[in-house]
C-alpha positions as CSV (number, residue, x, y, z in Angstrom):
1,M,0.0,0.0,0.0
2,T,1.5,3.3,-1.0
3,E,1.9,6.2,1.5
4,P,-0.5,9.2,0.9
5,S,1.3,12.2,-0.7
6,R,1.9,15.3,1.3
7,I,-0.9,17.8,0.8
8,V,-1.3,21.5,1.5
9,A,-3.3,20.8,4.7
10,D,-0.2,18.9,6.0
11,L,1.9,21.9,5.0
12,V,-0.3,24.2,7.0
13,V,0.2,22.0,10.1
14,E,3.9,22.0,9.6
15,R,3.9,25.8,9.4
16,L,1.8,26.0,12.6
17,R,4.5,23.9,14.3
18,A,7.2,26.2,13.0
19,W,5.5,29.2,14.6
20,Q,5.3,27.2,17.8
21,V,1.5,27.1,18.0
22,P,0.6,24.7,20.8
23,R,-3.2,24.5,20.0
24,V,-5.7,25.6,17.5
25,F,-9.4,26.3,18.3
26,G,-12.0,25.4,15.7
27,Y,-15.1,23.8,14.6
28,S,-15.2,21.1,11.8
29,G,-17.0,21.7,8.6
30,D,-16.9,20.9,4.9
31,G,-14.7,23.9,4.1
32,V,-11.9,22.9,6.5
33,E,-12.3,19.1,6.4
34,G,-8.8,18.7,4.9
35,L,-7.1,20.8,7.5
36,V,-8.9,19.2,10.4
37,Q,-8.0,15.7,9.2
38,A,-4.4,16.8,8.8
39,M,-4.4,18.1,12.4
40,R,-5.7,14.7,13.6
41,R,-2.9,13.0,11.7
42,A,-0.5,15.3,13.5
43,G,-1.1,13.6,16.8
44,G,-1.8,16.6,18.9
45,D,1.1,18.8,17.7
46,P,-0.6,21.3,17.5
47,A,-3.6,20.1,19.5
48,F,-7.0,20.7,17.9
49,V,-9.4,22.1,20.5
50,A,-13.0,21.5,19.3
51,A,-15.4,24.3,20.2
52,R,-19.2,24.1,20.2
53,Q,-19.4,26.7,17.4
54,E,-17.1,29.0,15.5
55,Q,-17.9,32.1,17.6
56,T,-16.6,30.2,20.7
57,A,-13.5,29.2,18.8
58,G,-12.7,32.8,17.9
59,L,-13.2,33.9,21.5
60,M,-11.1,31.0,22.8
61,A,-8.2,32.0,20.4
62,T,-8.4,35.6,21.6
63,G,-8.5,34.4,25.2
64,H,-5.4,32.3,24.6
65,A,-3.6,35.3,23.2
66,K,-4.7,37.4,26.2
67,Y,-3.9,35.1,29.1
68,V,-1.5,32.5,27.8
69,G,0.5,34.7,25.5
70,G,1.7,34.2,22.0
71,I,-0.5,33.9,19.0
72,G,-4.1,32.6,19.1
73,V,-5.2,30.5,16.2
74,C,-8.7,29.7,15.1
75,V,-10.2,27.7,12.3
76,A,-13.7,27.9,10.7
77,T,-15.4,26.6,7.6
78,H,-16.7,28.8,4.8
79,G,-20.0,30.8,4.8
80,P,-21.8,31.0,8.1
81,G,-18.9,29.4,9.9
82,A,-16.6,32.3,8.9
83,V,-19.3,34.8,9.9
84,Q,-19.5,33.2,13.3
85,L,-15.8,34.0,13.9
86,L,-16.5,37.8,13.8
87,S,-17.2,38.2,17.5
88,G,-14.0,36.7,18.6
89,L,-11.9,38.5,15.9
90,Y,-13.4,41.9,16.9
91,D,-12.6,41.1,20.5
92,A,-9.0,40.6,19.4
93,K,-9.0,43.8,17.3
94,L,-10.4,45.9,20.1
95,E,-8.1,44.4,22.7
96,N,-5.0,44.5,20.5
97,Q,-4.4,40.8,20.5
98,S,-2.4,38.7,18.0
99,V,-4.8,36.2,16.4
100,V,-4.6,34.3,13.1
101,A,-7.8,32.9,11.6
102,I,-7.7,30.2,9.0
103,V,-10.9,30.2,7.1
104,G,-12.2,27.6,4.6
105,Q,-13.8,28.4,1.2
106,Q,-15.7,26.5,-1.4
107,T,-13.7,24.7,-4.1
108,A,-12.4,27.2,-6.6
109,T,-14.2,26.0,-9.7
110,P,-17.8,27.1,-8.8
111,L,-16.8,30.4,-7.1
112,G,-18.7,33.4,-8.3
113,R,-21.9,31.4,-8.9
114,A,-23.4,31.7,-5.4
115,H,-22.6,28.1,-4.8
116,Q,-23.5,26.4,-1.5
117,Q,-22.8,28.8,1.4
118,E,-20.5,30.8,-0.8
119,I,-19.7,34.3,0.5
120,E,-16.8,36.6,-0.4
121,A,-14.9,36.1,2.8
122,S,-12.1,38.4,2.1
123,R,-14.5,41.3,1.7
124,F,-16.5,40.9,4.9
125,L,-13.4,40.1,6.9
126,S,-11.5,43.1,5.6
127,D,-12.6,45.4,8.5
128,V,-11.8,43.2,11.4
129,C,-8.7,41.8,9.8
130,E,-7.8,45.1,8.2
131,R,-4.0,44.6,8.6
132,F,-4.0,41.3,6.5
133,V,-6.5,39.1,4.9
134,Q,-5.6,37.1,1.7
135,T,-6.9,34.0,-0.2
136,A,-4.5,31.4,-1.2
137,T,-4.8,30.0,-4.8
138,T,-1.7,27.8,-5.2
139,P,0.2,25.4,-2.9
140,E,3.4,27.4,-3.3
141,Q,1.6,30.5,-2.0
142,V,0.5,29.0,1.3
143,P,3.7,29.3,3.3
144,L,4.2,32.9,2.3
145,L,0.6,33.9,3.3
146,L,0.8,32.0,6.6
147,D,4.1,33.6,7.5
148,Q,2.9,37.0,6.5
149,A,-0.3,36.6,8.6
150,F,1.7,35.5,11.6
151,R,4.2,38.3,11.3
152,T,1.5,40.9,10.8
153,A,-0.4,39.7,13.8
154,V,2.7,39.8,16.0
155,A,3.9,43.2,14.7
156,T,0.5,45.0,14.8
157,R,-1.1,43.1,17.7
158,S,-4.2,42.5,15.7
159,P,-6.2,39.7,14.0
160,T,-5.2,38.5,10.5
161,C,-6.7,35.9,8.2
162,V,-5.7,33.4,5.5
163,I,-8.5,31.9,3.4
164,L,-8.0,28.3,2.0
165,P,-10.3,26.9,-0.6
166,H,-11.3,23.3,0.1
167,D,-9.7,21.8,-3.0
168,L,-6.4,23.7,-2.3
169,Q,-6.2,22.1,1.1
170,L,-6.2,18.6,-0.6
171,A,-3.8,19.6,-3.4
172,P,-0.4,17.9,-3.4
173,V,2.6,19.9,-2.3
174,P,5.4,20.1,-5.0
175,N,8.6,18.3,-4.0
176,R,10.6,21.3,-5.0
177,V,10.2,24.9,-6.1
178,V,11.4,25.8,-9.5
179,D,13.2,29.2,-9.6
180,N,11.3,30.5,-12.6
181,Q,7.9,30.0,-11.0
182,G,8.0,33.4,-9.5
183,V,7.6,32.0,-6.0
184,I,8.8,34.1,-3.0
185,I,10.7,31.9,-0.6
186,T,9.9,32.7,3.1
187,A,10.7,31.4,6.5
188,P,8.7,31.5,9.8
189,G,9.6,33.4,12.9
190,L,9.4,37.0,14.3
191,P,10.2,37.7,17.9
192,P,7.9,40.4,19.4
193,A,9.5,43.8,19.8
194,R,10.9,44.7,23.3
195,V,9.6,48.2,24.2
196,V,12.0,50.1,26.4
197,P,11.0,53.6,27.9
198,H,13.3,56.6,27.6
199,D,15.3,57.5,30.6
200,R,13.6,60.9,30.9
201,D,10.2,59.2,31.1
202,L,11.4,56.8,33.8
203,S,12.7,59.8,35.8
204,A,9.5,61.7,35.4
205,A,7.5,58.7,36.6
206,A,9.8,58.2,39.6
207,Q,9.4,61.9,40.6
208,L,5.6,61.7,40.2
209,L,5.4,58.5,42.4
210,S,7.8,60.0,45.0
211,A,5.7,63.2,45.3
212,G,2.4,61.3,45.5
213,Q,0.4,60.6,48.7
214,R,-1.9,57.6,49.1
215,V,-0.7,56.2,45.8
216,A,-2.8,53.5,44.0
217,I,-1.4,51.3,41.3
218,V,-3.5,49.9,38.4
219,V,-1.9,46.8,36.9
220,G,-2.5,46.0,33.2
221,Q,-1.3,43.4,30.7
222,G,1.9,45.4,30.1
223,A,3.0,44.3,33.6
224,Y,3.4,40.6,32.7
225,G,6.7,39.3,34.1
226,A,7.2,42.2,36.5
227,A,5.3,40.9,39.5
228,D,8.3,41.1,41.9
229,E,9.0,44.7,40.8
230,I,5.4,45.8,41.3
231,V,5.2,44.2,44.8
232,A,8.5,46.0,45.7
233,L,7.1,49.3,44.5
234,A,3.8,48.9,46.3
235,D,5.7,48.1,49.5
236,R,8.0,51.1,49.2
237,L,5.1,53.5,48.5
238,D,2.7,51.8,50.9
239,A,0.3,51.7,47.9
240,G,-2.8,49.7,47.1
241,I,-3.1,47.7,43.9
242,T,-6.0,47.0,41.6
243,A,-5.9,45.3,38.2
244,S,-7.6,45.5,34.8
245,L,-9.2,42.4,33.3
246,L,-6.1,41.7,31.2
247,G,-3.9,42.4,34.2
248,K,-5.7,40.0,36.4
249,P,-3.2,37.1,36.1
250,V,-0.1,39.3,36.9
251,L,-0.4,39.3,40.7
252,D,-1.8,37.0,43.4
253,E,-5.0,38.7,44.5
254,R,-4.5,37.3,48.0
255,L,-1.8,39.9,48.7
256,P,-3.0,42.1,51.5
257,F,-2.8,45.3,49.5
258,H,-4.5,43.9,46.4
259,T,-8.1,44.9,46.0
260,G,-8.9,42.7,43.0
261,V,-10.2,43.7,39.6
């Protein structure tokens, strides 16, 4: 019995691994059947977390980006499945979270004839995924679009989308890329930027805190990884602490000077 050839859906899974995606949230459907089957063959790397519906999958991916860190990834089929993603993707947009949506589409041949559940996904997703939304048309194009979607999501802290027609997911991947095909070679990976304040801004903040009386500290998501420094500051200033929703996991709320969210 011959081994099945490597298909585009397998290539997508390999790219998710290269971007160190631990899990993907989604809901099965005809438009993403090839991709879901490829993830099952992958043996949990990345894990496929099945949601009750696509809206939940989008919210779960955004929640992953908020509270676990890294990039949230969600999958939805074409038509109404893609529409259901909007709530989660708008949450990512408004909360400045890095999320990549992989959306299915009808097979390419009948597109434009209002085929079963066909909608022009790139158009209605262009607002929520304004930074990047593209439809793949060839196997060689898929790595480039996925890498660009991930890079854009990381760099702009916003949701992005790649649309994969069903027949493209099942198409074989060429063994090699010929130079004259006009294919752009790309590689995954982009570390998030490290934002460092100017010295004058640090000095101004220190002066303001030193001059304050009955200081209160509001902890947001930018404080991740600085719990010890925040506790030391609160102790020195005899300050109370509260947290935003996204800053909730930063500190233990059982601390005597923590008032909760």
